[in-house]
N, C-alpha and C positions, 0 to 999 in steps of 0.2 A: 650761259650755252653749254660752257665747260662744263658744266656737274653731270650733264646729260652722259658725258664720255668716260665718267669717273662709275663706279661700285657706287648704287645705291644703298646703304646698310637697310635702312626700312623694309626700301622693296625688296630684294632678297631676301632678307630673314624671314617678311610675310609670303616670298614665292614658297619657300622651304619647310614654314610650317603651315601652310597650307593642305600641304600634302596629310595632314593629318587631322585639320580640324572639318569640321560637321556645320553648316556648308562648305566645303572646302574655297578654298581663294578668295574669301570676300575682304579680307584686307588687305590682298593681295592687289584687286583692282580701283581700291581704297587708294592703296597707294601710285597707283599706274596713273588715277586721273590727278593726283597732287603732283606729281611728278613732271608732266606734261600738261599744267595749268589748262585741263581738258573738263571741257560739261562733264563726259559721258566715258568712262574706260568698263571695256567687257568683256570677259573671256567667253568666248562660245565653245560647246560641245554638239554636236549635229552628226547625223550618221545618214550616209549616202544613203536616198531615196524615202528619206522618213521626215516626216513634218516637226517631228519631237525635237528641240531645243533646249539644252538647261545651258541655264548662264547664270554666274556669276559677274554681278557690275555695280559699279558706284556712280552717283548721278548726282550734280551739282542742285543748287538750291532751283534754281530755273530750270533744269528737266524735271525734276518730282513733282514740282506743280501744274503737271500735263498730266498725274496717275499715268497707269498700271503702262510701260512701254509695250507689253507685249501683246495688250490688247489693241493697241494703236498701230502696230507692225502689221502689215499687209505683205503676208511672204508671196504673192502674185505680181508686187510690182517690186521686188527685189532682186538689181542686175547683178548682184554679186555671184559669181560661178564658183561657189565656196570648193570645190573640190576639182576645180581646175586651175586655180589658183598655185604658183608656183610657189613651194615652201620655201619659208625663211627671205623672202623677197614683201617689202611695203608697195602696197598700193593706197590709190585714192579713189574717192568715188567717179574721178572722170575717168579713170582709168575703166572704167567697164558700163561707158555709157556710148562707147563706139561713134564719138563725135554729136552728138545730141546736145545740145547745152540743158549744164545742169539744173538750170531753173524753167526747164520745158520739160522735164523727166519726172513721172508721178512718185517715182519713188523719192526722190529728192523737195518735189513741191510740194507733196501733199505729207509726208512724214521730216526727212532728216530737216528741212528748212522753217517749218514752223515750230518746233520744240528745242531750237539753237543747236542741231549737231550737222547740220551741212559740210562741214569741214571733216574729212575723217582719211583716218590710217589703217590700215588694218594688215596683219602678217598670220600668213598659218602656219601652223606649227605640226609636223609629223615626225615620229618616233620608227627605231627601224622596226618594232614590232606590231606598228598599224595604228596606232593612240595617235587621235589628232586634234585638234584645238584653236582656236584663232583668237587672237589679241586684236581689240582695236580701241581708240578714241577717239574722240569726238571733239570739233568747237564750232562756235556759231562767228556770225559774221564773216569778212573776205578772207581773214589773216590764216592761209592754209597753217602746214608742216614743211620746216624747212629739211633738206637733206641732211643734216645733220641730225634732226629729232627723229627721220626716217632709219637714219643707221642704228641710233640707240634703240629704237624696238624691234631692230632686227637682231641687235646682241641680246635684247630680254629675249626673244623669242628663242634665242638659242638655247641659251638660259635655261628656260623655260621647258625646252622638248625634256632635259635631262629632271627636272624635276614631276614634268606629266610620266615620264619613263618607270619614274619609284613610285608615284602615284599607282600608276598600273600594276606594277608589283606587290604593294603593299594591296590593292582589292583582290588579286587574285588569290596570295596568300586568305587574306581573310575570308575570300570566298571558299579553300579550300578547308579553313578550320570549321565553318559554319558546316560543310557537307556532310564532316569526318565526324563533325560531333553529331549530324542526323541520322548519321552511319551508328554510331552507339546507341543513340534513342532507340534505333528502329530497330538494334539488333541485328543488323545484317552481315554479310561477308563481304559483298561485291558490291560495284557502284559503276553508274554508266551517267552519264552527264546530257541533257537534250537542248539544241538550242528551238530559237521560239518556230522552227519552221519542223520540229523534231527528227530534227538529224544529228547523228551520236555526234560529240565533240571531243569526251573523254571518256577513257575507259581503266580501270584502274586493274592491278592485276590478275585477282579473281577474278572478277569479271569476263577480263579478257580469256581467260582459261575458259568457262564455260561457252564462252560465243566462239572459239577455236573449232572445237570438240563439237561444238553443231548439232546439237543431238536434242536438245530443246529450244533453245534458241540459240541467234545467232544477228549477225551485222548484212544485210541486202539494200543496195542502192543509200548506203550509209545510214541508214533506219534499223532500229529494232526489229527484228523480225521472228515470229515462233515459226517451226518447223510442222506443226499440227495446223491443217487450216482453221479449226473450226478456233484453237489458240487466237491462230494467226489473227480472225476477225476482233476475238474478243481485245488482243492486246491495240488492234489498231482503234476502235472504239473506243478505251481508256486512253490511248496517247492523246484521240481527237476532243474528249473533254477536258483534259488539263490543259491543252494549248489554247482552247477556245477562252478559257475562263470558267468554262463549266460550272467544274469542280477545282479542290486544293489536293486532292488527294485521290487514289483508288490503287486498291488492294485485290489482286488478282493472283490464281495458281496456274502456273503453266505445265500442261502433263504429257504432251506428247503422244498421248494414247499407249502411254503404258505407266509403268509403277513407278516412274521416275518424276519428281514434280520440282517443279520451280518457282516459287513464293516471290513476286513482284509488287514492292508498294514505288508505286511512282508519285512523285512528293512535287507539288509547284514552286518555283524559286521567286520570291519578291523579284519584282521588276526594279533595273537599278536605277537613282535618281539621276543620274546625265548619260545619255547614250552616248558615251565615249569608245564602246567595245566593241573588238572586231567579232568576237563572239559572246555573246551573252548566253550564260545559260541559262535556261529556262524550266527544266523540270530536271530532276533528278532519279533514277532509278535504282531505288535501293531491292537487293535479290536476296534471298536463301534458299538453299538447297534442301529437298526434304527430308526430315529425319531431327531437323534442328528445330529449335523452337519457334514457334510462329510469328511475325514479324507485326509486332503492336504497333497498331495506330494511334501518332496524337491526337487525330481527330476523333477516334471515335471515344478515346478517355477525356477530350475536352466537353463531349458531346455528355458522356455518362456524370460527371462528378462540375459541370459547369465550369471548368477552368479554361482559362487565356492560354494560349500559344505556350507561352514561357513558365507557366505554372504545369502541362501538362509533361514538358519538354524536363522541366526539373524531377517533376514525380516518377519519372522512368528512371532518369538518372541515378536518384535514388535508390529506388526498386533494385536495379542494378550492382548497387556495393559500393557505389561512389559515394566521401563525406558532401557535408554541403560545401566547401569548402572546392575541392574538385569539382564538383559541377558546376560552382557558379565559374570560375576558369573556363570548363568547356562551353558554358553560354555566353563569356565574354561581357557576365556580369561581375559586383561585388559579391563578395563573401556577406554582406548587410542586407544589400538588395535582394540575395539568393533566400537568407534568413524570411525576410519578409514575406517573399513568395511561399513559402512553406508554411507561414501561419496562418498563410490564405488558403491552403489547399487543406490542409488540416480544418478550417471553416468550412470552406463547402461539402468535405467528405466528409465532415461529424466523426472525425477521429482528433488523440490527442497525443499520439507518436508515429516514430518512423514505423518501429514493425508492424503498426497496422497500416502502415501508407503502402508499406510492402504489399500484404498481402490483398489488399485491396487491387492495388495495380495489376498484377499476377494473376489475380481471380475476375477481372474486367478485363483484361489483354485475352485471357482463354476464353469467354464468354462472347465477344463482341467479333474477333478477327475470322 
Protein backbone atom coordinates (compact mmCIF):
# COMPACT_ATOMS: atom_id res chain seq x y z
CA UNK A 1 0.00 0.00 0.00
CA UNK A 2 2.87 2.38 0.69
CA UNK A 3 3.70 2.26 -3.02
CA UNK A 4 0.34 3.87 -3.76
CA UNK A 5 1.38 7.03 -1.94
CA UNK A 6 4.64 7.43 -3.85
CA UNK A 7 5.02 8.53 -7.49
CA UNK A 8 4.60 5.59 -9.83
CA UNK A 9 7.23 6.19 -12.51
CA UNK A 10 5.70 4.05 -15.26
CA UNK A 11 2.22 5.44 -14.64
CA UNK A 12 3.24 9.08 -14.76
CA UNK A 13 5.54 8.53 -17.73
CA UNK A 14 2.63 6.91 -19.61
CA UNK A 15 0.39 9.82 -18.55
CA UNK A 16 2.77 12.35 -20.11
CA UNK A 17 3.48 10.28 -23.23
CA UNK A 18 -0.26 9.69 -23.67
CA UNK A 19 -0.72 13.35 -24.59
CA UNK A 20 0.87 12.79 -27.99
CA UNK A 21 0.15 9.08 -28.55
CA UNK A 22 -2.57 7.90 -30.93
CA UNK A 23 -4.91 6.79 -29.54
CA UNK A 24 -4.06 8.69 -26.38
CA UNK A 25 -3.40 7.16 -22.97
CA UNK A 26 -3.73 3.47 -23.78
CA UNK A 27 -0.47 2.72 -21.95
CA UNK A 28 -1.60 4.95 -19.09
CA UNK A 29 -4.74 2.88 -18.45
CA UNK A 30 -2.64 -0.30 -18.58
CA UNK A 31 -0.39 1.09 -15.86
CA UNK A 32 -3.40 2.29 -13.89
CA UNK A 33 -4.89 -1.20 -13.88
CA UNK A 34 -1.58 -2.77 -12.82
CA UNK A 35 -1.11 -0.22 -10.04
CA UNK A 36 -4.47 -1.03 -8.46
CA UNK A 37 -4.43 -4.76 -9.27
CA UNK A 38 -7.74 -4.09 -11.01
CA UNK A 39 -9.76 -6.15 -13.46
CA UNK A 40 -10.38 -3.08 -15.59
CA UNK A 41 -9.22 0.53 -15.79
CA UNK A 42 -10.52 3.19 -18.11
CA UNK A 43 -10.38 6.82 -19.02
CA UNK A 44 -13.69 8.15 -20.30
CA UNK A 45 -14.39 11.28 -22.30
CA UNK A 46 -18.05 12.16 -22.69
CA UNK A 47 -20.13 15.21 -23.56
CA UNK A 48 -23.19 16.20 -21.54
CA UNK A 49 -26.35 15.34 -23.45
CA UNK A 50 -24.54 13.06 -25.91
CA UNK A 51 -24.37 9.27 -25.96
CA UNK A 52 -20.99 9.41 -27.70
CA UNK A 53 -18.18 8.17 -25.45
CA UNK A 54 -14.48 7.86 -26.12
CA UNK A 55 -12.68 5.42 -23.89
CA UNK A 56 -9.07 4.42 -23.39
CA UNK A 57 -9.17 1.19 -21.44
CA UNK A 58 -7.22 -1.80 -20.19
CA UNK A 59 -8.86 -5.10 -19.28
CA UNK A 60 -7.65 -8.25 -17.61
CA UNK A 61 -8.02 -11.62 -19.34
CA UNK A 62 -11.06 -12.17 -17.12
CA UNK A 63 -12.79 -9.16 -18.65
CA UNK A 64 -11.60 -9.69 -22.22
CA UNK A 65 -13.29 -13.09 -22.44
CA UNK A 66 -16.65 -11.31 -22.27
CA UNK A 67 -16.00 -9.43 -25.52
CA UNK A 68 -16.62 -5.78 -26.38
CA UNK A 69 -17.66 -3.92 -23.23
CA UNK A 70 -19.26 -1.11 -25.23
CA UNK A 71 -21.76 -3.63 -26.63
CA UNK A 72 -22.52 -5.03 -23.17
CA UNK A 73 -22.93 -1.60 -21.58
CA UNK A 74 -26.49 -0.29 -21.25
CA UNK A 75 -26.56 3.47 -20.72
CA UNK A 76 -30.23 3.36 -19.65
CA UNK A 77 -29.36 1.45 -16.47
CA UNK A 78 -26.16 3.37 -15.64
CA UNK A 79 -26.85 5.21 -12.33
CA UNK A 80 -23.66 7.31 -12.37
CA UNK A 81 -24.48 11.07 -12.66
CA UNK A 82 -21.18 11.84 -14.40
CA UNK A 83 -21.67 15.59 -14.69
CA UNK A 84 -22.95 15.96 -11.12
CA UNK A 85 -19.93 14.29 -9.51
CA UNK A 86 -17.62 16.57 -7.58
CA UNK A 87 -14.26 16.87 -9.39
CA UNK A 88 -11.32 15.09 -7.78
CA UNK A 89 -13.44 13.04 -5.40
CA UNK A 90 -13.52 9.26 -5.63
CA UNK A 91 -16.90 7.52 -5.64
CA UNK A 92 -17.96 3.89 -5.35
CA UNK A 93 -20.94 2.37 -7.15
CA UNK A 94 -22.89 2.31 -3.87
CA UNK A 95 -22.73 6.12 -3.78
CA UNK A 96 -25.09 6.25 -6.75
CA UNK A 97 -27.64 3.59 -5.79
CA UNK A 98 -29.59 5.69 -3.22
CA UNK A 99 -29.84 2.89 -0.69
CA UNK A 100 -30.76 0.16 -3.18
CA UNK A 101 -28.80 -3.02 -2.71
CA UNK A 102 -26.06 -3.38 -5.30
CA UNK A 103 -26.99 -6.95 -6.16
CA UNK A 104 -30.53 -5.80 -7.01
CA UNK A 105 -29.63 -2.85 -9.23
CA UNK A 106 -29.80 -3.75 -12.97
CA UNK A 107 -26.51 -1.98 -13.77
CA UNK A 108 -24.67 -4.05 -11.17
CA UNK A 109 -26.68 -7.23 -11.61
CA UNK A 110 -26.67 -7.31 -15.42
CA UNK A 111 -23.40 -5.56 -16.30
CA UNK A 112 -20.80 -5.04 -13.58
CA UNK A 113 -21.16 -8.29 -11.59
CA UNK A 114 -21.32 -10.83 -14.46
CA UNK A 115 -18.06 -9.56 -15.95
CA UNK A 116 -16.15 -9.07 -12.70
CA UNK A 117 -16.39 -5.30 -12.25
CA UNK A 118 -18.72 -4.96 -9.28
CA UNK A 119 -16.16 -3.10 -7.12
CA UNK A 120 -15.74 0.35 -8.65
CA UNK A 121 -13.75 3.48 -7.85
CA UNK A 122 -14.33 6.45 -10.16
CA UNK A 123 -13.07 10.04 -10.10
CA UNK A 124 -14.05 13.02 -12.26
CA UNK A 125 -11.30 15.22 -13.71
CA UNK A 126 -12.02 18.79 -14.78
CA UNK A 127 -9.73 21.53 -16.06
CA UNK A 128 -10.23 25.32 -15.89
CA UNK A 129 -10.67 25.33 -19.69
CA UNK A 130 -13.70 23.06 -19.36
CA UNK A 131 -12.21 19.79 -20.57
CA UNK A 132 -13.09 16.80 -18.45
CA UNK A 133 -12.64 13.07 -18.14
CA UNK A 134 -13.41 10.25 -15.73
CA UNK A 135 -10.85 7.79 -14.35
CA UNK A 136 -12.10 4.48 -13.00
CA UNK A 137 -10.78 1.12 -11.82
CA UNK A 138 -12.76 -2.01 -10.99
CA UNK A 139 -12.34 -5.30 -9.18
CA UNK A 140 -14.32 -8.52 -8.89
CA UNK A 141 -15.57 -10.14 -5.71
CA UNK A 142 -16.17 -8.53 -2.35
CA UNK A 143 -12.78 -6.86 -1.92
CA UNK A 144 -13.35 -3.15 -2.54
CA UNK A 145 -10.99 -0.19 -2.58
CA UNK A 146 -9.48 1.17 0.60
CA UNK A 147 -9.46 4.81 1.69
CA UNK A 148 -5.76 4.88 0.85
CA UNK A 149 -6.45 3.67 -2.67
CA UNK A 150 -9.20 6.26 -3.12
CA UNK A 151 -6.72 8.91 -1.98
CA UNK A 152 -4.17 7.63 -4.45
CA UNK A 153 -6.65 7.73 -7.36
CA UNK A 154 -7.62 11.27 -6.34
CA UNK A 155 -3.96 12.30 -6.48
CA UNK A 156 -3.56 10.69 -9.89
CA UNK A 157 -6.65 12.50 -11.16
CA UNK A 158 -5.21 15.87 -10.07
CA UNK A 159 -2.01 15.14 -11.99
CA UNK A 160 -4.09 13.96 -14.92
CA UNK A 161 -5.91 17.32 -15.01
CA UNK A 162 -2.61 18.94 -15.95
CA UNK A 163 -2.02 16.36 -18.66
CA UNK A 164 -5.58 16.81 -19.96
CA UNK A 165 -5.10 20.57 -20.15
CA UNK A 166 -1.88 20.11 -22.14
CA UNK A 167 -3.67 17.63 -24.37
CA UNK A 168 -6.36 20.22 -25.09
CA UNK A 169 -3.81 22.89 -25.89
CA UNK A 170 -1.96 20.53 -28.21
CA UNK A 171 -5.16 19.63 -30.03
CA UNK A 172 -6.08 23.30 -30.37
CA UNK A 173 -2.63 23.99 -31.82
CA UNK A 174 -3.08 21.08 -34.24
CA UNK A 175 -6.51 22.42 -35.20
CA UNK A 176 -4.97 25.84 -35.84
CA UNK A 177 -2.22 24.33 -37.97
CA UNK A 178 -4.69 22.30 -40.02
CA UNK A 179 -7.10 25.22 -40.36
CA UNK A 180 -4.45 27.65 -41.57
CA UNK A 181 -2.93 25.01 -43.84
CA UNK A 182 -6.35 24.84 -45.47
CA UNK A 183 -6.35 28.64 -45.72
CA UNK A 184 -3.23 28.26 -47.84
CA UNK A 185 -4.84 25.47 -49.85
CA UNK A 186 -7.90 27.59 -50.50
CA UNK A 187 -6.02 30.81 -51.22
CA UNK A 188 -8.32 32.52 -48.73
CA UNK A 189 -7.81 35.75 -46.82
CA UNK A 190 -10.21 35.36 -43.90
CA UNK A 191 -11.58 32.49 -41.86
CA UNK A 192 -14.41 31.77 -39.42
CA UNK A 193 -15.02 28.50 -37.55
CA UNK A 194 -18.48 27.16 -36.83
CA UNK A 195 -19.61 24.62 -34.24
CA UNK A 196 -22.05 21.74 -34.81
CA UNK A 197 -25.00 24.10 -34.41
CA UNK A 198 -23.64 26.51 -37.00
CA UNK A 199 -22.68 29.12 -34.41
CA UNK A 200 -19.46 31.10 -34.84
CA UNK A 201 -16.79 30.11 -32.30
CA UNK A 202 -13.75 31.85 -33.80
CA UNK A 203 -13.05 34.54 -36.40
CA UNK A 204 -9.62 35.68 -37.57
CA UNK A 205 -8.74 39.37 -37.88
CA UNK A 206 -9.36 39.70 -41.64
CA UNK A 207 -12.77 38.04 -41.57
CA UNK A 208 -13.63 40.09 -38.48
CA UNK A 209 -13.05 43.28 -40.45
CA UNK A 210 -15.52 42.23 -43.14
CA UNK A 211 -18.03 41.16 -40.50
CA UNK A 212 -17.68 44.46 -38.63
CA UNK A 213 -18.17 46.46 -41.85
CA UNK A 214 -21.36 44.49 -42.44
CA UNK A 215 -21.67 45.36 -46.11
CA UNK A 216 -21.92 41.77 -47.37
CA UNK A 217 -21.71 39.46 -44.36
CA UNK A 218 -22.15 39.88 -40.63
CA UNK A 219 -22.76 37.91 -37.45
CA UNK A 220 -26.40 37.81 -36.32
CA UNK A 221 -27.56 35.68 -33.36
CA UNK A 222 -24.02 34.29 -33.26
CA UNK A 223 -24.29 32.95 -36.82
CA UNK A 224 -22.91 34.04 -40.16
CA UNK A 225 -25.57 36.06 -41.92
CA UNK A 226 -25.60 37.60 -45.40
CA UNK A 227 -26.90 41.17 -45.72
CA UNK A 228 -28.75 40.51 -48.98
CA UNK A 229 -31.91 38.37 -48.44
CA UNK A 230 -31.27 36.14 -51.46
CA UNK A 231 -27.65 35.66 -50.34
CA UNK A 232 -28.91 34.86 -46.83
CA UNK A 233 -31.12 32.06 -48.15
CA UNK A 234 -28.20 30.64 -50.15
CA UNK A 235 -25.83 30.85 -47.16
CA UNK A 236 -28.30 29.20 -44.78
CA UNK A 237 -28.90 26.35 -47.20
CA UNK A 238 -25.16 25.83 -47.71
CA UNK A 239 -24.44 25.79 -43.96
CA UNK A 240 -27.31 23.36 -43.42
CA UNK A 241 -25.94 20.93 -46.01
CA UNK A 242 -22.52 21.05 -44.35
CA UNK A 243 -23.89 20.53 -40.83
CA UNK A 244 -26.10 17.61 -41.81
CA UNK A 245 -23.19 15.93 -43.57
CA UNK A 246 -24.92 16.04 -46.94
CA UNK A 247 -21.77 17.55 -48.49
CA UNK A 248 -18.18 18.13 -47.37
CA UNK A 249 -17.83 21.57 -48.90
CA UNK A 250 -19.87 24.36 -50.46
CA UNK A 251 -18.64 27.24 -52.62
CA UNK A 252 -20.76 30.37 -52.95
CA UNK A 253 -20.45 34.04 -53.90
CA UNK A 254 -22.27 36.65 -51.81
CA UNK A 255 -22.92 39.87 -53.74
CA UNK A 256 -25.12 42.00 -51.48
CA UNK A 257 -26.87 43.33 -54.58
CA UNK A 258 -23.88 45.42 -55.57
CA UNK A 259 -20.64 45.19 -57.52
CA UNK A 260 -18.86 43.99 -54.39
CA UNK A 261 -18.76 40.27 -53.74
CA UNK A 262 -17.35 37.89 -51.17
CA UNK A 263 -16.35 34.35 -52.10
CA UNK A 264 -16.99 31.79 -49.36
CA UNK A 265 -15.79 28.20 -49.25
CA UNK A 266 -17.49 26.22 -46.46
CA UNK A 267 -15.39 23.20 -45.52
CA UNK A 268 -16.55 20.41 -43.19
CA UNK A 269 -14.11 19.52 -40.41
CA UNK A 270 -13.82 15.83 -39.54
CA UNK A 271 -15.42 14.86 -36.26
CA UNK A 272 -12.89 14.47 -33.43
CA UNK A 273 -12.46 10.93 -32.17
CA UNK A 274 -12.80 12.01 -28.56
CA UNK A 275 -15.81 14.11 -27.45
CA UNK A 276 -13.86 15.99 -24.78
CA UNK A 277 -14.12 19.45 -26.27
CA UNK A 278 -16.31 22.26 -25.03
CA UNK A 279 -16.37 23.95 -28.46
CA UNK A 280 -15.72 21.58 -31.34
CA UNK A 281 -15.29 23.21 -34.78
CA UNK A 282 -17.62 21.48 -37.23
CA UNK A 283 -16.96 23.66 -40.28
CA UNK A 284 -14.68 26.44 -41.46
CA UNK A 285 -15.77 29.29 -43.70
CA UNK A 286 -12.88 30.56 -45.84
CA UNK A 287 -13.47 33.99 -47.35
CA UNK A 288 -11.96 36.15 -50.10
CA UNK A 289 -13.11 39.48 -51.50
CA UNK A 290 -13.77 39.89 -55.21
CA UNK A 291 -10.81 40.97 -57.31
CA UNK A 292 -8.52 38.29 -55.98
CA UNK A 293 -8.00 34.81 -57.32
CA UNK A 294 -11.02 32.51 -57.01
CA UNK A 295 -10.97 30.06 -54.15
CA UNK A 296 -9.73 26.70 -55.44
CA UNK A 297 -11.81 23.78 -54.29
CA UNK A 298 -9.87 20.69 -53.18
CA UNK A 299 -13.00 18.63 -53.76
CA UNK A 300 -13.33 19.67 -57.40
CA UNK A 301 -9.65 19.02 -57.93
CA UNK A 302 -10.10 15.52 -56.48
CA UNK A 303 -13.02 14.83 -58.79
CA UNK A 304 -11.21 16.05 -61.90
CA UNK A 305 -8.03 14.01 -61.37
CA UNK A 306 -9.21 11.25 -59.04
CA UNK A 307 -7.00 12.44 -56.19
CA UNK A 308 -7.28 11.73 -52.50
CA UNK A 309 -7.75 14.62 -50.02
CA UNK A 310 -4.06 14.70 -49.14
CA UNK A 311 -3.00 14.47 -52.79
CA UNK A 312 -5.29 17.38 -53.74
CA UNK A 313 -4.00 19.49 -50.85
CA UNK A 314 -0.39 18.74 -51.84
CA UNK A 315 -1.08 19.59 -55.48
CA UNK A 316 -2.50 22.99 -54.52
CA UNK A 317 0.44 23.79 -52.26
CA UNK A 318 2.92 22.85 -54.98
CA UNK A 319 0.97 24.98 -57.46
CA UNK A 320 1.31 27.91 -55.06
CA UNK A 321 5.10 27.67 -55.19
CA UNK A 322 5.94 25.63 -52.10
CA UNK A 323 8.65 23.00 -52.23
CA UNK A 324 7.86 19.39 -51.40
CA UNK A 325 9.50 19.86 -48.01
CA UNK A 326 7.50 23.01 -47.22
CA UNK A 327 4.24 21.45 -48.37
CA UNK A 328 4.92 18.34 -46.28
CA UNK A 329 5.37 20.49 -43.17
CA UNK A 330 2.06 22.28 -43.82
CA UNK A 331 0.29 18.95 -44.25
CA UNK A 332 1.91 17.37 -41.20
CA UNK A 333 3.54 14.56 -43.20
CA UNK A 334 7.14 13.55 -43.89
CA UNK A 335 8.90 14.73 -47.01
CA UNK A 336 9.24 11.10 -48.09
CA UNK A 337 5.47 10.67 -47.84
CA UNK A 338 5.01 13.91 -49.76
CA UNK A 339 7.18 12.62 -52.59
CA UNK A 340 5.16 9.40 -52.68
CA UNK A 341 1.95 11.45 -52.94
CA UNK A 342 3.48 13.57 -55.72
CA UNK A 343 4.35 10.44 -57.69
CA UNK A 344 0.74 9.26 -57.37
CA UNK A 345 -0.52 12.67 -58.49
CA UNK A 346 1.70 12.54 -61.59
CA UNK A 347 0.37 9.09 -62.47
CA UNK A 348 -3.28 10.07 -62.00
CA UNK A 349 -2.94 13.37 -63.90
CA UNK A 350 -0.81 11.83 -66.66
CA UNK A 351 2.11 14.24 -66.19
CA UNK A 352 5.78 13.94 -65.30
CA UNK A 353 6.94 17.37 -64.07
CA UNK A 354 5.95 19.88 -61.39
CA UNK A 355 5.66 22.63 -63.99
CA UNK A 356 2.95 20.59 -65.72
CA UNK A 357 1.22 20.06 -62.39
CA UNK A 358 1.10 23.81 -61.77
CA UNK A 359 -0.49 24.40 -65.18
CA UNK A 360 -3.00 21.60 -64.60
CA UNK A 361 -3.98 22.87 -61.16
CA UNK A 362 -4.44 26.51 -62.18
CA UNK A 363 -6.25 25.49 -65.36
CA UNK A 364 -8.62 23.16 -63.52
CA UNK A 365 -9.35 25.66 -60.78
CA UNK A 366 -10.28 28.33 -63.27
CA UNK A 367 -12.59 25.88 -65.04
CA UNK A 368 -14.43 24.38 -62.11
CA UNK A 369 -14.86 27.10 -59.46
